[in-house]
C-alpha positions as CSV (number, residue, x, y, z in Angstrom):
1,M,4.0,-31.9,-49.0
2,I,2.5,-34.1,-51.6
3,R,4.6,-33.0,-54.6
4,N,8.4,-33.4,-55.1
5,T,10.8,-30.5,-55.0
6,H,14.3,-30.3,-56.5
7,A,15.6,-31.3,-53.1
8,S,13.1,-33.8,-51.7
9,W,10.6,-36.5,-52.5
10,G,6.9,-35.7,-51.9
11,S,4.6,-37.9,-49.9
12,L,3.0,-39.4,-53.0
13,A,6.3,-40.4,-54.6
14,R,7.5,-41.9,-51.3
15,G,4.2,-43.8,-51.0
16,F,4.5,-45.2,-54.5
17,H,8.2,-46.1,-53.8
18,W,7.4,-48.0,-50.6
19,V,4.1,-49.7,-51.6
20,L,5.6,-50.8,-54.9
21,G,8.9,-51.8,-53.5
22,L,7.5,-54.0,-50.7
23,T,4.8,-55.4,-53.0
24,I,7.4,-56.3,-55.7
25,I,9.7,-58.0,-53.2
26,G,6.7,-59.9,-51.8
27,M,5.7,-60.9,-55.3
28,I,9.1,-62.2,-56.2
29,A,9.2,-64.2,-52.9
30,Y,5.6,-65.4,-53.5
31,G,6.3,-66.4,-57.1
32,W,9.4,-68.3,-56.0
33,W,7.4,-70.1,-53.3
34,M,4.5,-70.8,-55.8
35,N,6.8,-72.4,-58.3
36,H,8.6,-74.5,-55.7
37,F,5.8,-76.2,-53.9
38,P,4.5,-79.5,-55.2
39,A,1.6,-79.4,-57.6
40,R,-1.7,-79.2,-55.6
41,P,-5.3,-78.9,-56.6
42,D,-5.4,-75.3,-55.3
43,R,-2.3,-74.2,-57.3
44,F,-4.6,-72.2,-59.7
45,F,-5.8,-70.1,-56.8
46,Y,-2.3,-69.1,-55.7
47,R,-1.3,-68.3,-59.2
48,S,-4.5,-66.2,-59.7
49,I,-3.7,-64.1,-56.6
50,H,-0.2,-63.6,-57.9
51,A,-1.6,-62.4,-61.3
52,D,-4.2,-60.2,-59.6
53,I,-1.5,-58.4,-57.6
54,G,0.7,-58.2,-60.8
55,Y,-2.1,-56.3,-62.6
56,A,-2.2,-53.9,-59.7
57,V,1.6,-53.5,-59.7
58,L,1.5,-52.7,-63.5
59,L,-1.2,-50.1,-62.9
60,L,0.6,-48.5,-60.0
61,M,3.9,-48.4,-62.0
62,V,2.1,-46.5,-64.8
63,L,0.7,-44.1,-62.3
64,R,4.1,-43.7,-60.6
65,L,5.7,-42.9,-63.9
66,V,3.0,-40.3,-64.7
67,W,3.5,-38.7,-61.3
68,R,7.3,-38.7,-61.8
69,G,6.9,-37.1,-65.1
70,L,4.8,-34.3,-63.6
71,N,7.2,-33.6,-60.8
72,P,10.8,-32.6,-60.5
73,T,13.3,-35.3,-59.5
74,P,15.3,-34.4,-56.5
75,A,18.9,-33.9,-57.3
76,L,21.8,-35.8,-55.9
77,P,24.0,-33.8,-53.5
78,V,26.2,-31.1,-54.9
79,G,29.5,-32.5,-55.8
80,S,28.2,-36.0,-56.7
81,P,30.5,-37.4,-59.4
82,R,29.1,-37.6,-63.0
83,W,29.3,-41.4,-62.9
84,E,27.1,-41.5,-59.9
85,R,24.4,-39.3,-61.5
86,I,24.5,-41.5,-64.6
87,A,24.4,-44.7,-62.6
88,A,21.4,-43.4,-60.6
89,R,19.5,-42.4,-63.8
90,V,20.3,-45.8,-65.5
91,S,19.5,-47.9,-62.5
92,H,16.2,-46.2,-61.8
93,G,15.2,-46.4,-65.5
94,A,16.1,-50.1,-65.5
95,L,14.1,-50.7,-62.3
96,Y,11.0,-49.1,-63.9
97,A,11.4,-50.8,-67.3
98,V,12.1,-54.3,-65.9
99,T,9.2,-54.0,-63.4
100,I,6.8,-53.2,-66.3
101,L,8.4,-55.9,-68.4
102,V,7.9,-58.5,-65.7
103,A,4.3,-57.5,-65.3
104,V,3.5,-57.5,-69.0
105,L,5.2,-60.9,-69.5
106,G,3.0,-62.3,-66.6
107,W,0.0,-60.8,-68.3
108,A,1.0,-62.4,-71.6
109,H,1.4,-65.7,-69.8
110,S,-2.1,-65.3,-68.4
111,G,-3.7,-64.9,-71.8
112,A,-1.8,-67.8,-73.3
113,R,-2.8,-70.4,-70.7
114,T,-6.1,-72.1,-70.3
115,P,-7.8,-71.2,-68.0
116,N,-6.3,-67.7,-67.9
117,Y,-5.9,-65.5,-64.9
118,S,-8.2,-62.7,-66.1
119,D,-10.7,-62.7,-63.2
120,W,-9.4,-59.8,-61.1
121,F,-10.2,-60.7,-57.5
122,G,-13.7,-61.8,-58.7
123,L,-14.6,-58.2,-59.6
124,F,-14.1,-58.0,-63.3
125,H,-12.1,-59.6,-66.2
126,V,-8.9,-58.1,-67.3
127,P,-8.7,-58.1,-71.1
128,Q,-5.9,-60.5,-72.2
129,I,-3.1,-59.5,-74.6
130,T,-2.4,-63.0,-75.9
131,A,-4.4,-65.9,-77.2
132,P,-4.5,-69.4,-75.6
133,D,-1.5,-71.5,-76.7
134,K,0.1,-74.0,-74.4
135,A,3.6,-73.8,-75.8
136,E,3.5,-70.0,-75.8
137,A,2.2,-70.0,-72.3
138,Q,5.3,-71.8,-71.2
139,A,7.6,-69.5,-73.2
140,W,5.9,-66.4,-71.6
141,E,6.2,-67.9,-68.1
142,D,9.9,-68.7,-68.7
143,R,10.6,-65.1,-69.7
144,H,8.5,-63.8,-66.8
145,I,10.6,-65.8,-64.3
146,F,13.9,-64.9,-65.9
147,F,13.2,-61.2,-65.8
148,A,11.8,-61.5,-62.3
149,Y,15.4,-62.6,-61.3
150,V,16.8,-59.7,-63.3
151,L,14.5,-57.4,-61.3
152,L,15.7,-59.0,-58.1
153,A,19.3,-58.3,-59.0
154,L,18.4,-54.6,-59.8
155,I,16.6,-54.4,-56.4
156,V,19.7,-55.7,-54.6
157,I,21.8,-53.1,-56.5
158,H,19.3,-50.4,-55.5
159,L,19.4,-51.5,-51.8
160,A,23.2,-51.6,-51.9
161,A,23.3,-48.0,-53.3
162,A,20.9,-46.9,-50.5
163,V,23.1,-48.5,-47.8
164,W,26.2,-46.9,-49.4
165,H,24.6,-43.5,-49.4
166,H,23.4,-43.8,-45.9
167,F,26.4,-45.5,-44.2
168,V,29.4,-44.6,-46.4
169,R,28.6,-41.3,-48.0
170,R,26.5,-40.2,-45.0
171,D,24.3,-38.0,-47.2
172,R,20.5,-37.7,-47.2
173,V,19.9,-39.5,-50.5
174,A,18.4,-42.6,-48.9
175,A,16.9,-40.9,-45.8
176,R,14.9,-38.4,-47.8
177,M,12.9,-41.4,-49.3
178,I,11.9,-42.1,-45.7
179,D,11.2,-38.7,-44.2
180,G,11.0,-36.5,-47.2
181,E,13.4,-34.0,-45.7
182,A,16.1,-32.5,-47.9
183,G,18.5,-32.1,-45.0
């Protein structure tokens, strides 16, 4: 089933979850690696790839949120405490918001630096949202990196909650994101 129900995630929502989740974790690791290897002549190439994937992440996040808005969100198991429902809503909202924020900050960094990272895989130029300014480019990059670490912390919390649901609560909250079954 492609659409969500009130009890389970549809295949498209699960696809967005896993593609974006793995890509975002990969982007954080790649970004860390990129910023910790010595300056090399091909550094622009590596940063361009990071930016190109970042633009795709931003587009996929917008599509994911549109899809989420058009579908029901599966409920937590009956009897879940109120704090748990609130924590789930807040943490998912924070994951979405910070993911978009990190991507937009990276986009702002791209436009502020010279040369920018607007050439998307050599296919077309992404319009930039900031003007070239070396000091601003550094400020945008610093914010981008800071919020990437915030995003990493949110991902760790999300993974811990999935482990807690699967191994401690032994409910289907985490498993249904894998198999789509309500249980």
